[in-house]
DRENNUNU-211454 format. One record per residue (C-alpha): x, y, z negated; residue in one letter; chain. Coordinates in Angstrom, 2 decimals, padded with zeros to 5 digits. Layout:
<papas>
+---------+---------+---------+--------+--------+
:      px :      py :      pz : residu : chaine :
+---------+---------+---------+--------+--------+
:       X :       Y :       Z :      A :      A :
...
+---------+---------+---------+--------+--------+
</papas>
This chain:
<papas>
+---------+---------+---------+--------+--------+
:      px :      py :      pz : residu : chaine :
+---------+---------+---------+--------+--------+
:  057.98 :  082.38 : -030.43 :      M :      A :
:  056.23 :  080.06 : -032.85 :      T :      A :
:  058.02 :  077.19 : -033.81 :      T :      A :
:  055.23 :  075.55 : -035.37 :      T :      A :
:  052.89 :  072.82 : -034.01 :      Q :      A :
:  050.56 :  073.49 : -031.82 :      P :      A :
:  047.26 :  072.58 : -032.74 :      V :      A :
:  044.84 :  072.01 : -029.83 :      T :      A :
:  041.47 :  070.51 : -028.87 :      L :      A :
:  040.38 :  069.37 : -025.45 :      V :      A :
:  036.58 :  069.74 : -025.16 :      L :      A :
:  035.29 :  066.93 : -022.88 :      G :      A :
:  037.16 :  063.47 : -022.25 :      A :      A :
:  036.49 :  063.12 : -018.54 :      G :      A :
:  038.96 :  062.19 : -015.87 :      I :      A :
:  040.16 :  065.90 : -016.31 :      V :      A :
:  040.35 :  066.44 : -019.74 :      G :      A :
:  042.27 :  062.78 : -020.28 :      R :      A :
:  045.12 :  063.90 : -017.57 :      A :      A :
:  044.88 :  067.22 : -020.42 :      A :      A :
:  045.20 :  065.68 : -023.20 :      V :      A :
:  048.30 :  063.10 : -022.33 :      W :      A :
:  050.07 :  066.21 : -021.00 :      D :      A :
:  049.41 :  068.32 : -024.02 :      L :      A :
:  050.99 :  065.14 : -026.28 :      V :      A :
:  053.92 :  065.18 : -023.65 :      R :      A :
:  054.31 :  068.79 : -024.84 :      R :      A :
:  054.53 :  068.20 : -028.40 :      G :      A :
:  050.79 :  069.25 : -029.67 :      H :      A :
:  048.50 :  067.82 : -032.09 :      R :      A :
:  045.40 :  067.49 : -030.01 :      V :      A :
:  042.06 :  066.56 : -030.93 :      T :      A :
:  039.42 :  065.48 : -027.90 :      V :      A :
:  035.70 :  066.08 : -028.53 :      A :      A :
:  032.92 :  064.64 : -026.75 :      D :      A :
:  029.83 :  062.84 : -027.54 :      Q :      A :
:  030.75 :  059.63 : -025.32 :      D :      A :
:  032.73 :  057.52 : -027.85 :      R :      A :
:  033.90 :  055.06 : -024.95 :      E :      A :
:  035.69 :  058.42 : -023.02 :      A :      A :
:  036.66 :  059.62 : -026.41 :      T :      A :
:  038.42 :  056.15 : -026.69 :      A :      A :
:  040.06 :  056.55 : -023.87 :      A :      A :
:  041.71 :  059.95 : -024.51 :      A :      A :
:  043.07 :  058.45 : -028.22 :      A :      A :
:  044.68 :  055.76 : -026.99 :      A :      A :
:  046.82 :  058.34 : -025.53 :      L :      A :
:  047.60 :  059.86 : -028.43 :      G :      A :
:  044.98 :  062.19 : -029.74 :      A :      A :
:  042.52 :  062.68 : -032.80 :      N :      A :
:  038.40 :  061.58 : -031.37 :      P :      A :
:  035.65 :  063.29 : -032.66 :      I :      A :
:  031.98 :  063.14 : -031.62 :      E :      A :
:  030.89 :  066.66 : -030.37 :      V :      A :
:  027.30 :  068.03 : -028.98 :      D :      A :
:  028.43 :  070.58 : -026.86 :      V :      A :
:  025.22 :  072.09 : -026.74 :      T :      A :
:  024.87 :  072.70 : -030.40 :      N :      A :
:  026.82 :  075.70 : -031.10 :      R :      A :
:  027.46 :  075.29 : -034.70 :      S :      A :
:  028.61 :  071.62 : -033.94 :      A :      A :
:  031.25 :  073.74 : -031.62 :      V :      A :
:  032.24 :  075.60 : -033.73 :      E :      A :
:  033.34 :  073.41 : -036.53 :      R :      A :
:  035.36 :  071.26 : -033.51 :      A :      A :
:  036.92 :  074.73 : -032.80 :      L :      A :
:  037.92 :  075.80 : -036.60 :      T :      A :
:  041.65 :  075.17 : -037.47 :      G :      A :
:  042.80 :  074.90 : -033.65 :      H :      A :
:  044.97 :  077.15 : -031.92 :      D :      A :
:  043.67 :  077.17 : -028.81 :      V :      A :
:  040.70 :  074.78 : -026.65 :      V :      A :
:  040.85 :  073.03 : -023.12 :      V :      A :
:  037.63 :  073.12 : -022.31 :      S :      A :
:  036.52 :  070.51 : -020.15 :      A :      A :
:  032.80 :  070.16 : -019.87 :      V :      A :
:  030.53 :  071.41 : -017.00 :      P :      A :
:  030.81 :  074.97 : -016.08 :      Y :      A :
:  027.30 :  075.68 : -017.84 :      R :      A :
:  028.63 :  075.29 : -020.79 :      F :      A :
:  031.27 :  077.82 : -020.26 :      G :      A :
:  030.24 :  081.09 : -021.78 :      V :      A :
:  028.56 :  079.48 : -025.15 :      G :      A :
:  032.01 :  077.43 : -025.73 :      V :      A :
:  033.75 :  080.92 : -024.77 :      A :      A :
:  031.99 :  082.69 : -027.52 :      E :      A :
:  032.26 :  080.02 : -030.31 :      A :      A :
:  036.25 :  080.49 : -029.42 :      A :      A :
:  036.25 :  084.52 : -030.55 :      I :      A :
:  033.92 :  083.73 : -033.58 :      A :      A :
:  036.62 :  080.91 : -034.92 :      T :      A :
:  039.61 :  082.84 : -033.82 :      G :      A :
:  040.94 :  080.23 : -030.73 :      T :      A :
:  042.12 :  080.71 : -027.61 :      H :      A :
:  040.03 :  079.68 : -025.07 :      Y :      A :
:  041.17 :  077.73 : -021.69 :      L :      A :
:  038.70 :  076.40 : -018.77 :      D :      A :
:  038.75 :  075.16 : -015.13 :      F :      A :
:  036.01 :  077.77 : -013.84 :      G :      A :
:  034.54 :  077.33 : -010.49 :      G :      A :
:  031.29 :  078.93 : -011.24 :      N :      A :
:  031.68 :  082.91 : -010.36 :      P :      A :
:  028.64 :  083.99 : -012.16 :      T :      A :
:  029.64 :  081.98 : -015.41 :      V :      A :
:  033.50 :  083.24 : -015.09 :      V :      A :
:  031.93 :  086.75 : -014.65 :      K :      A :
:  029.89 :  086.31 : -017.94 :      A :      A :
:  032.95 :  085.14 : -019.44 :      Q :      A :
:  035.35 :  088.00 : -018.50 :      L :      A :
:  032.40 :  090.58 : -019.94 :      A :      A :
:  033.73 :  089.08 : -023.64 :      L :      A :
:  036.87 :  090.77 : -023.16 :      D :      A :
:  036.32 :  093.55 : -025.43 :      E :      A :
:  034.97 :  090.56 : -028.26 :      A :      A :
:  038.31 :  088.50 : -027.35 :      A :      A :
:  040.95 :  091.51 : -028.26 :      R :      A :
:  039.18 :  092.26 : -031.33 :      R :      A :
:  039.63 :  088.88 : -032.48 :      A :      A :
:  043.28 :  088.78 : -030.69 :      G :      A :
:  042.50 :  085.77 : -028.56 :      V :      A :
:  042.95 :  084.75 : -024.73 :      A :      A :
:  039.92 :  083.84 : -022.92 :      V :      A :
:  040.95 :  082.52 : -019.80 :      V :      A :
:  038.48 :  080.52 : -017.15 :      P :      A :
:  039.82 :  079.53 : -013.98 :      D :      A :
:  042.65 :  077.51 : -014.78 :      C :      A :
:  042.43 :  074.41 : -012.38 :      G :      A :
:  043.62 :  073.57 : -009.39 :      L :      A :
:  041.60 :  076.43 : -007.22 :      A :      A :
:  040.58 :  078.69 : -009.31 :      P :      A :
:  043.58 :  078.70 : -010.73 :      G :      A :
:  046.85 :  077.81 : -009.79 :      L :      A :
:  046.41 :  078.43 : -005.79 :      A :      A :
:  045.27 :  082.08 : -006.88 :      D :      A :
:  048.32 :  082.27 : -008.99 :      A :      A :
:  050.31 :  081.77 : -006.29 :      L :      A :
:  048.65 :  084.39 : -003.99 :      A :      A :
:  049.02 :  086.81 : -006.68 :      E :      A :
:  052.70 :  086.47 : -006.76 :      D :      A :
:  052.81 :  087.17 : -002.71 :      F :      A :
:  050.62 :  089.85 : -003.53 :      I :      A :
:  052.45 :  091.45 : -006.57 :      A :      A :
:  056.01 :  091.15 : -004.16 :      A :      A :
:  054.41 :  092.65 : -001.14 :      A :      A :
:  054.76 :  096.49 : -000.15 :      E :      A :
:  051.61 :  098.51 : -000.70 :      P :      A :
:  049.86 :  099.03 :  002.51 :      G :      A :
:  051.29 :  096.00 :  004.37 :      T :      A :
:  049.18 :  093.24 :  003.13 :      I :      A :
:  046.95 :  092.51 :  006.15 :      D :      A :
:  045.73 :  088.66 :  004.91 :      S :      A :
:  046.14 :  086.39 :  002.30 :      V :      A :
:  044.76 :  082.84 :  002.72 :      Q :      A :
:  044.20 :  080.26 :  000.36 :      L :      A :
:  043.40 :  076.53 :  001.86 :      R :      A :
:  042.52 :  073.62 : -000.85 :      V :      A :
:  041.57 :  070.36 : -000.91 :      G :      A :
:  041.50 :  066.94 : -002.69 :      A :      A :
:  040.87 :  063.78 : -000.09 :      L :      A :
:  040.90 :  060.08 : -000.40 :      P :      A :
:  043.97 :  058.48 :  000.28 :      A :      A :
:  042.24 :  056.20 :  003.33 :      R :      A :
:  038.56 :  058.53 :  003.87 :      P :      A :
:  035.64 :  055.76 :  004.48 :      T :      A :
:  032.38 :  056.38 :  005.69 :      G :      A :
:  031.00 :  059.33 :  007.74 :      A :      A :
:  031.81 :  061.69 :  004.74 :      L :      A :
:  035.49 :  060.96 :  004.57 :      G :      A :
:  035.27 :  061.62 :  000.75 :      Y :      A :
:  035.20 :  059.96 : -002.71 :      Q :      A :
:  033.62 :  061.38 : -005.77 :      L :      A :
:  036.74 :  062.80 : -007.66 :      A :      A :
:  034.69 :  065.12 : -010.01 :      F :      A :
:  031.32 :  065.86 : -010.77 :      S :      A :
:  028.86 :  065.76 : -007.93 :      P :      A :
:  027.05 :  068.81 : -009.44 :      A :      A :
:  030.57 :  070.89 : -009.10 :      G :      A :
:  031.04 :  069.57 : -005.82 :      L :      A :
:  026.89 :  071.05 : -004.69 :      V :      A :
:  027.88 :  073.59 : -006.95 :      N :      A :
:  030.65 :  074.88 : -004.74 :      E :      A :
:  028.78 :  074.41 : -001.30 :      Y :      A :
:  025.86 :  076.37 : -002.46 :      A :      A :
:  027.07 :  079.53 : -003.98 :      E :      A :
:  027.81 :  082.72 : -002.35 :      P :      A :
:  031.88 :  082.72 : -001.33 :      C :      A :
:  033.57 :  085.91 : -002.30 :      E :      A :
:  035.98 :  087.29 :  000.20 :      V :      A :
:  037.64 :  090.78 :  000.98 :      I :      A :
:  036.87 :  091.95 :  004.79 :      E :      A :
:  038.29 :  095.23 :  005.99 :      D :      A :
:  039.31 :  095.98 :  002.91 :      G :      A :
:  035.95 :  095.40 :  001.26 :      I :      A :
:  034.97 :  092.85 : -001.41 :      A :      A :
:  031.86 :  090.96 : -000.24 :      T :      A :
:  030.39 :  087.33 :  000.12 :      T :      A :
:  030.09 :  085.23 :  003.14 :      V :      A :
:  027.64 :  081.54 :  003.35 :      Q :      A :
:  029.20 :  078.60 :  001.85 :      P :      A :
:  029.71 :  075.74 :  004.82 :      L :      A :
:  030.72 :  078.62 :  007.13 :      S :      A :
:  033.66 :  080.00 :  009.28 :      R :      A :
:  034.64 :  076.47 :  010.24 :      F :      A :
:  038.41 :  075.76 :  011.76 :      E :      A :
:  040.74 :  073.05 :  012.31 :      T :      A :
:  043.41 :  072.70 :  010.00 :      V :      A :
:  046.76 :  070.46 :  011.34 :      E :      A :
:  048.52 :  069.19 :  008.59 :      W :      A :
:  051.33 :  066.16 :  009.49 :      E :      A :
:  050.34 :  062.82 :  007.86 :      G :      A :
:  046.87 :  064.16 :  007.19 :      W :      A :
:  045.46 :  065.93 :  009.71 :      G :      A :
:  043.56 :  067.32 :  011.56 :      P :      A :
:  041.28 :  068.64 :  008.60 :      L :      A :
:  038.37 :  071.21 :  008.84 :      E :      A :
:  038.27 :  073.53 :  006.49 :      A :      A :
:  035.27 :  075.63 :  005.60 :      F :      A :
:  034.14 :  078.33 :  002.93 :      S :      A :
:  033.58 :  077.26 : -000.01 :      T :      A :
:  032.45 :  079.29 : -003.79 :      A :      A :
:  034.79 :  079.79 : -006.41 :      G :      A :
:  038.26 :  079.65 : -005.40 :      G :      A :
:  039.66 :  083.19 : -005.04 :      T :      A :
:  038.51 :  083.53 : -008.46 :      S :      A :
:  038.70 :  087.06 : -009.65 :      S :      A :
:  041.18 :  087.92 : -007.03 :      L :      A :
:  038.67 :  089.61 : -004.52 :      C :      A :
:  037.56 :  092.16 : -007.29 :      A :      A :
:  041.13 :  093.22 : -008.38 :      D :      A :
:  042.76 :  093.76 : -004.78 :      H :      A :
:  039.75 :  095.26 : -002.54 :      A :      A :
:  041.52 :  098.16 : -001.08 :      G :      A :
:  044.95 :  096.85 : -001.38 :      R :      A :
:  044.27 :  093.44 :  001.04 :      V :      A :
:  042.69 :  093.97 :  004.33 :      D :      A :
:  041.64 :  090.45 :  004.60 :      H :      A :
:  041.69 :  087.26 :  001.43 :      L :      A :
:  040.20 :  084.25 :  001.83 :      E :      A :
:  039.49 :  080.44 :  000.55 :      Y :      A :
:  038.54 :  077.47 :  002.18 :      K :      A :
:  037.90 :  073.62 :  000.99 :      T :      A :
:  039.81 :  071.17 :  002.84 :      L :      A :
:  038.21 :  067.89 :  003.87 :      R :      A :
:  038.37 :  065.27 :  006.93 :      F :      A :
:  036.59 :  066.69 :  009.91 :      P :      A :
:  032.44 :  066.31 :  009.95 :      G :      A :
:  032.29 :  066.31 :  006.21 :      H :      A :
:  031.19 :  070.13 :  006.17 :      G :      A :
:  028.79 :  070.03 :  008.81 :      R :      A :
:  026.82 :  067.14 :  007.29 :      I :      A :
:  026.42 :  069.12 :  003.71 :      F :      A :
:  025.94 :  072.21 :  006.23 :      R :      A :
:  022.66 :  070.34 :  007.54 :      A :      A :
:  021.68 :  069.30 :  004.12 :      L :      A :
:  021.99 :  072.98 :  002.55 :      L :      A :
:  019.68 :  073.82 :  005.53 :      E :      A :
:  017.25 :  071.59 :  005.05 :      L :      A :
:  016.73 :  072.07 :  001.61 :      G :      A :
:  018.33 :  069.76 : -000.28 :      M :      A :
:  020.46 :  072.14 : -002.86 :      F :      A :
:  017.38 :  073.32 : -004.00 :      S :      A :
:  017.06 :  073.52 : -007.78 :      E :      A :
:  013.05 :  074.03 : -007.37 :      R :      A :
:  010.71 :  071.59 : -007.74 :      P :      A :
:  008.96 :  069.53 : -004.74 :      W :      A :
:  005.36 :  068.15 : -005.11 :      Q :      A :
:  005.07 :  065.14 : -003.32 :      I :      A :
:  002.27 :  063.38 : -003.37 :      D :      A :
:  001.88 :  062.90 : -007.52 :      D :      A :
:  005.31 :  063.08 : -008.08 :      V :      A :
:  007.34 :  065.93 : -008.80 :      E :      A :
:  011.22 :  065.95 : -007.78 :      V :      A :
:  013.81 :  068.42 : -007.74 :      T :      A :
:  015.92 :  068.22 : -004.07 :      P :      A :
:  019.34 :  068.70 : -005.56 :      R :      A :
:  018.67 :  066.47 : -008.19 :      Q :      A :
:  018.17 :  063.80 : -005.76 :      V :      A :
:  020.80 :  064.62 : -003.39 :      L :      A :
:  023.16 :  064.44 : -006.91 :      L :      A :
:  021.61 :  061.10 : -008.10 :      E :      A :
:  022.81 :  059.73 : -004.24 :      A :      A :
:  026.14 :  061.05 : -003.86 :      L :      A :
:  026.92 :  059.54 : -007.60 :      T :      A :
:  025.35 :  056.10 : -006.19 :      R :      A :
:  026.82 :  055.76 : -003.02 :      N :      A :
:  029.99 :  057.81 : -002.64 :      L :      A :
:  033.37 :  055.79 : -003.75 :      P :      A :
:  035.19 :  056.63 : -006.83 :      A :      A :
:  038.62 :  055.91 : -008.67 :      G :      A :
:  040.58 :  055.12 : -005.18 :      E :      A :
:  044.24 :  056.65 : -004.91 :      P :      A :
:  043.57 :  060.61 : -003.60 :      D :      A :
:  045.74 :  063.35 : -002.19 :      V :      A :
:  045.91 :  066.93 : -003.41 :      V :      A :
:  046.62 :  069.16 : -000.28 :      L :      A :
:  047.26 :  073.26 : -000.64 :      L :      A :
:  048.41 :  076.28 :  001.10 :      R :      A :
:  048.64 :  079.88 :  000.12 :      V :      A :
:  050.03 :  082.32 :  002.51 :      W :      A :
:  050.08 :  086.31 :  002.74 :      I :      A :
:  050.55 :  087.76 :  006.39 :      E :      A :
:  052.10 :  091.07 :  006.19 :      Q :      A :
:  053.75 :  093.56 :  009.06 :      A :      A :
:  053.82 :  090.90 :  011.42 :      G :      A :
:  055.24 :  088.11 :  009.23 :      R :      A :
:  054.05 :  085.24 :  008.01 :      V :      A :
:  055.33 :  083.58 :  004.26 :      E :      A :
:  053.78 :  080.92 :  002.49 :      G :      A :
:  054.01 :  077.90 :  000.45 :      V :      A :
:  052.53 :  074.41 :  000.52 :      E :      A :
:  051.97 :  071.57 : -001.65 :      M :      A :
:  051.26 :  067.67 : -001.58 :      V :      A :
:  050.38 :  065.96 : -004.60 :      D :      A :
:  049.12 :  062.64 : -004.76 :      R :      A :
:  047.58 :  059.69 : -007.58 :      H :      A :
:  050.79 :  058.58 : -010.12 :      D :      A :
:  049.32 :  055.53 : -011.04 :      G :      A :
:  048.27 :  057.06 : -014.08 :      R :      A :
:  046.36 :  059.81 : -012.97 :      F :      A :
:  044.47 :  060.87 : -009.90 :      S :      A :
:  046.11 :  064.25 : -007.85 :      A :      A :
:  043.14 :  066.14 : -008.94 :      L :      A :
:  042.73 :  065.47 : -012.01 :      A :      A :
:  046.47 :  066.30 : -012.12 :      R :      A :
:  046.55 :  069.33 : -010.27 :      T :      A :
:  043.12 :  070.38 : -012.28 :      T :      A :
:  044.58 :  069.70 : -015.94 :      A :      A :
:  048.39 :  070.44 : -016.07 :      F :      A :
:  047.97 :  074.17 : -014.85 :      P :      A :
:  045.34 :  074.51 : -017.68 :      A :      A :
:  048.08 :  072.76 : -020.16 :      T :      A :
:  051.02 :  074.57 : -019.05 :      A :      A :
:  049.26 :  078.11 : -019.67 :      L :      A :
:  047.57 :  076.70 : -023.20 :      A :      A :
:  051.48 :  075.70 : -024.03 :      D :      A :
:  052.94 :  079.00 : -022.88 :      L :      A :
:  050.23 :  080.97 : -025.43 :      I :      A :
:  050.45 :  078.74 : -028.24 :      T :      A :
:  054.27 :  078.78 : -027.82 :      R :      A :
:  054.12 :  082.83 : -027.53 :      G :      A :
:  056.15 :  082.65 : -024.48 :      A :      A :
:  053.19 :  084.79 : -022.73 :      V :      A :
:  051.41 :  087.30 : -025.51 :      D :      A :
:  047.85 :  087.52 : -024.16 :      L :      A :
:  044.62 :  088.50 : -025.43 :      T :      A :
:  041.28 :  089.76 : -024.50 :      G :      A :
:  039.12 :  087.91 : -021.15 :      A :      A :
:  041.55 :  087.37 : -017.58 :      V :      A :
:  041.39 :  084.43 : -014.72 :      T :      A :
:  044.69 :  082.61 : -014.70 :      M :      A :
:  046.25 :  084.74 : -011.99 :      H :      A :
:  046.12 :  087.59 : -014.50 :      R :      A :
:  047.75 :  085.94 : -017.58 :      A :      A :
:  050.22 :  084.37 : -016.00 :      V :      A :
:  052.77 :  084.55 : -012.46 :      P :      A :
:  052.60 :  081.20 : -010.71 :      G :      A :
:  056.05 :  080.74 : -010.23 :      R :      A :
:  055.77 :  080.20 : -014.42 :      V :      A :
:  053.33 :  077.64 : -013.83 :      L :      A :
:  055.34 :  075.94 : -011.48 :      L :      A :
:  058.25 :  075.72 : -014.05 :      Q :      A :
:  056.20 :  074.77 : -016.26 :      E :      A :
:  055.14 :  071.91 : -014.61 :      M :      A :
:  058.31 :  070.54 : -013.14 :      E :      A :
:  058.23 :  067.81 : -016.00 :      G :      A :
:  055.31 :  066.33 : -014.54 :      V :      A :
:  056.48 :  066.55 : -010.45 :      G :      A :
:  054.37 :  069.15 : -009.14 :      I :      A :
:  056.22 :  071.39 : -007.07 :      A :      A :
:  055.46 :  073.48 : -003.57 :      T :      A :
:  057.58 :  073.78 : -000.39 :      A :      A :
:  057.75 :  076.96 :  001.71 :      P :      A :
:  055.71 :  077.18 :  004.58 :      W :      A :
:  054.64 :  077.91 :  007.42 :      P :      A :
:  055.76 :  077.37 :  011.13 :      I :      A :
:  054.09 :  079.82 :  013.09 :      G :      A :
:  050.89 :  081.59 :  011.99 :      V :      A :
:  048.16 :  079.08 :  010.69 :      P :      A :
:  044.72 :  078.74 :  010.43 :      G :      A :
:  043.65 :  079.24 :  013.92 :      D :      A :
:  043.25 :  075.30 :  014.64 :      G :      A :
+---------+---------+---------+--------+--------+
</papas>
């Protein structure tokens, strides 16, 4: 294992990026934080990072920023994921991000050969879900006897501690990312075959002491590459997002009305894009920054038995629960890679890079933990 101080770049100084900076500094990394927003980088610099200004749309500028760093944790919007990963390969820098868009992740995984030649790891989907939840699911799958896995299920939600309004929701991250999860096809395994289902479908009621009843519904990205990896071995695998009741059906109505469309509409003499209007409405009108909670359940059903784990994580007074549970799995893996505790080259998603139990061990210092679950068979409502 290396004994030198890791040199790490956090690209993007938003809420999750700042949480990543804090944890990497805590772990003893020499951290650079890069963003165009000087106010955001100043807030991250106060956590112990060296701030620099970088335009993520400028490939040369990104490569200059990456040069000399052991690893980059990318906290910029998913649409930049392929370009930043390519820049990381060019500079010999390990790359991690929080993923979430299946199309972008597939393009990043196609960089496997180039990453191997460069001797670096490219690991998308390193957040909460996709990320930690999938690594926990992978642990259950790996431990199961062949031919016995009836179902693997993941349920995850970031919720306001005190819901208000008909949506019962606050902006915990970019509204563009939220709508993307609600708009894209959702990868599942059905009868052993990898396929997709519609977003904002398959509603169910979930009982959760202290928080429920909640609703769960299909959203995109949460299964990462689990479906491609385990079709034929697992009969059924599915991810659903948890929300307070009513939320999902409101967004389903918006989807049916065409409000997720990125094609412009001509209204009189004005051209508008429905999704832009929706994103602006969400940004202007939803609350943000209030205390939150992250709820997670992952379980496996095999040979008539159910085994699983659940997690409840809350705002810690410094960072939101969503920022914590998104950033800290990635920073744990970044630390493992730079310490040499995980020997990894090529392009893989998080659950192929590190066991969930190892991530949990690495996050003990920040209080992220799971407990055994369930009582009875879950998910029926």
